[in-house]
N, C-alpha and C positions, 0 to 999 in steps of 0.2 A: 519396575518392569519385569514380568513375567518372562525370561528366554530361557528356560530350563527346557534341556535338550527332550523330546520324545519322539515317538516314531510320526514320520512324517505320510503325507499322504502321496503316492506317485502319481505325480500328472503325466496325462498322453502326450505322446511323441509330437513335440513341433507345438504342444502348448503355450509353454514360457517356463518360467522358472520365480520363484519367490525365497530370495538369500535374504539370509540374516547378516547382515554385518558388523563386525567388532572392533574396526576400527573408532574407539573414542565414545564419548557419551552423547549418543545420536537421539533425540525426541520420535524419529522416524527411521528404524534401523534396518527396515525390510526392504529391500531392493526388488523391484518388479521390471522384471526382464523378458524380451521378447525377441524373435529374431526377425529382421526387417529388412530386404533386398541383401540375405546372405550373411548378413552383420547382426550378433546380439545386441541391443539396446537397451537402454532402462527408457521406461516411459511413465517411472514415478515412484517415490518410495511413500511407504505404510508405516504407522505407530506399530501395528500387528500383522501377525500372519494372515490371519481371516481377511484383513482389509486388502492384504495384498492380494489374495484369491479375490476376492470380490474385483477388485480393477483389472486382473487377468480376464475376467469374466467378461468385463465391460469391453474389455478392446475386443475381444473376440464377437461379441454383439456387433460392434461398428469398428473395424481394422482401421479403417481410412480417417478416423477420428487422431490416429496417431503416424499415419502416415506421411511423411516428410512432403512429399507431391501433391497430396491430394486435401490437408487439412487447411480450412479456409480461416481467413482473419478473426471471423467470431468464434470460431473454433478455440484458437489459440489465443483469445479474449478470456472466455469463459474457463480455461484451464489456467492462465495466467490468475485470473478474478480469485479463482478457490484458493490459491497458493499465496497471492499477497495479501489479499482482501483482509483476511482475519488480524494481521499484524494492524493494521490503520483504524485512526479513528473512524467513528462512524460518520462524521462531517464530512471526511475525507474520503469515504467511501459514496457517499451521494455527490459529491462533486465530479468523481471519476468517473461515477456513470451518467451525469448529465454530459459530461465532455464525451464520451462513447458514443452519444445519440449523433453527436456529428461528424461520427466516421462512417455513417448509413452506406454511405457507396462503395465502402471496402468488404460488409460484410461476408456477402457470399465469394468474394475472391480468394483465388489459394495465395497463399501466404508468401508461399516460394517466390511467385511470379510478379509480386509487387515490385514498383519501382518508383524513383523518388517524386516522378510526375503524378503518381497516385496519392502518395502522402500528403503531397503539397497541394493538391485539388481539397483533402479533407480541409486544409486550413484554410483555404480560399473560400470553401463552402462555408466556415464559422465564421470567417470576416462579413462575408457577404448577407449571414442572417444578422448582423449589429453586434456579433459579440467582440468585445474588444481584446488588449493583452491577455488579461488573466485566464478567460476562458481557451483562447490561443496556445499560451502557455501549458494547461490542465490535458489539453486534447496532445498536446507532442509529448507531453508526459506520459499519457496511455499509450501512446506508441510509442515510445522509448522501453514502456516495460514489457509490453508485447513482443519487441525485438530481443529483450535481454531473456525473456522466457525462452524464446525459440532456439535463441544461442545457447543458452545450457541445457537443453534438452535435443539440442540436434537436429533442430528441424531445417535448422539453417546454419550456416558457417559462421562464425564471426565476422569475415568480412564482408559477408553479405547484411551485415546491419547499418542500413541506410537510413537507421532514424536521426544518427549525429549530423545527417544534413538538412533537417527542417528548418527550414527557416519562417519565422513568425515576423507580426509587428515589433517596431521597437515599443517599450515601456514610455507610455508619457502621465507625468504625474499630474493630476488635474487639479488635486487638492492635495498642497504640500504641507508635510504632518513637520509641527515643531513643536517644543517642551513646552509643557506649562511654564508661566513665568510666577516668579516670587506673588506678583498683586492676584493672580488668578487663583492661586493657593490660597491664599491667605482669606479671600471672598470665599472660597466652599469651605473651609474652617469657620467662618462666623455663622455659617448654616447651622452646625453644631448638631444637627440630627446623625441617625445612624447611616443613612444611606450616602450622606456627605462626608461621613467618616470610612466607609468602604469606597468611595472613589479616592480618597486621600490613600489608603491601604493598596490601591492598584494603581497610582503614582510612584509610591514610594518601591513597590516592591517589584513594579514593574511584570505581572504575570496579566494574562487573558482575563477577559469578562466572564466567560465560560470556566475559565479555571480558579475563578475566584470563588464563583456561584458553588464549587463542586465541592469545595473544601466543607469538613463535618467537624465537630466538635474535639473529638479524638485524636486529630491531626495538628490541633493547635498545642504547642507547647510554649505558653507563657513566660514559664522561668526561665528557661534557654532563651527566649524569644526568635521564635521559627516556628512555621507551618509547612507541612508536607503537599503537595500538590502530587494527587493520586492518577486524575483523569488529564489529559492532555493530548492537545491536537498530533503534536510529533511523539515518539518513541521516546526523544532524548529528553523529552521535557516531563514524562511521566514519573511517577516516585521520587521526585526531588525537593530537594529543603529548600524553604524561602526563608531571610532573613525578615524578621518584624522590627522597622524602627523606632526608637521610643518617642519618635514624633507623634505615632497612630497606635498606640498598644492599647489604649484607649477603645479600640474597634471592638477586639473581642472580649 
């Protein structure tokens, strides 16, 4: 990253500032600051000074977007989405966008004025739409992420985070999961084709179907008996090594 000192453009008084942080190795070292209610506050971090100046210009086009007393729920969501979604798997992004649609009653409301009753009403709407525990949980996660973002950027105080008090339905297991028994595994083995062997590989390796299908030949190390999962639903699951059992090394 090129952070070489150069003569910087002088910004108008009261316009704000773009300051280079030198504490640690940051992906976004430029801090964008403006004065709100007599105090200098950060409205975001950027990778380059030019991006920081663009963010300042965006702020002056619509200052209410960054004013804690005026910013709406939907605006907080869009800001949170821009920061958080690039770190998530595509399937998770799609699920969160579906959950966000259940929050429609909050879209135009001022974020700082929301009450726990407003959030609980969203869960009630979700339930009445026919959605069960899984979707209610995602809606609660969306609300939690919005409040975490709002606290981080001083839109609300830490004590104003009411997302921790949201109640959802209890999880009811409709189809209890049980591991494959030896008889079932032997029946799959007798089929003998590559798809049956792929099922065995997932049983022994414990990977998701999407993870198994995304494995490429160059990430399979037969001699060392492991393969690498590059794509996964969670960040912790990406780029992990998974052992290959001797019982189904024939799959590869």
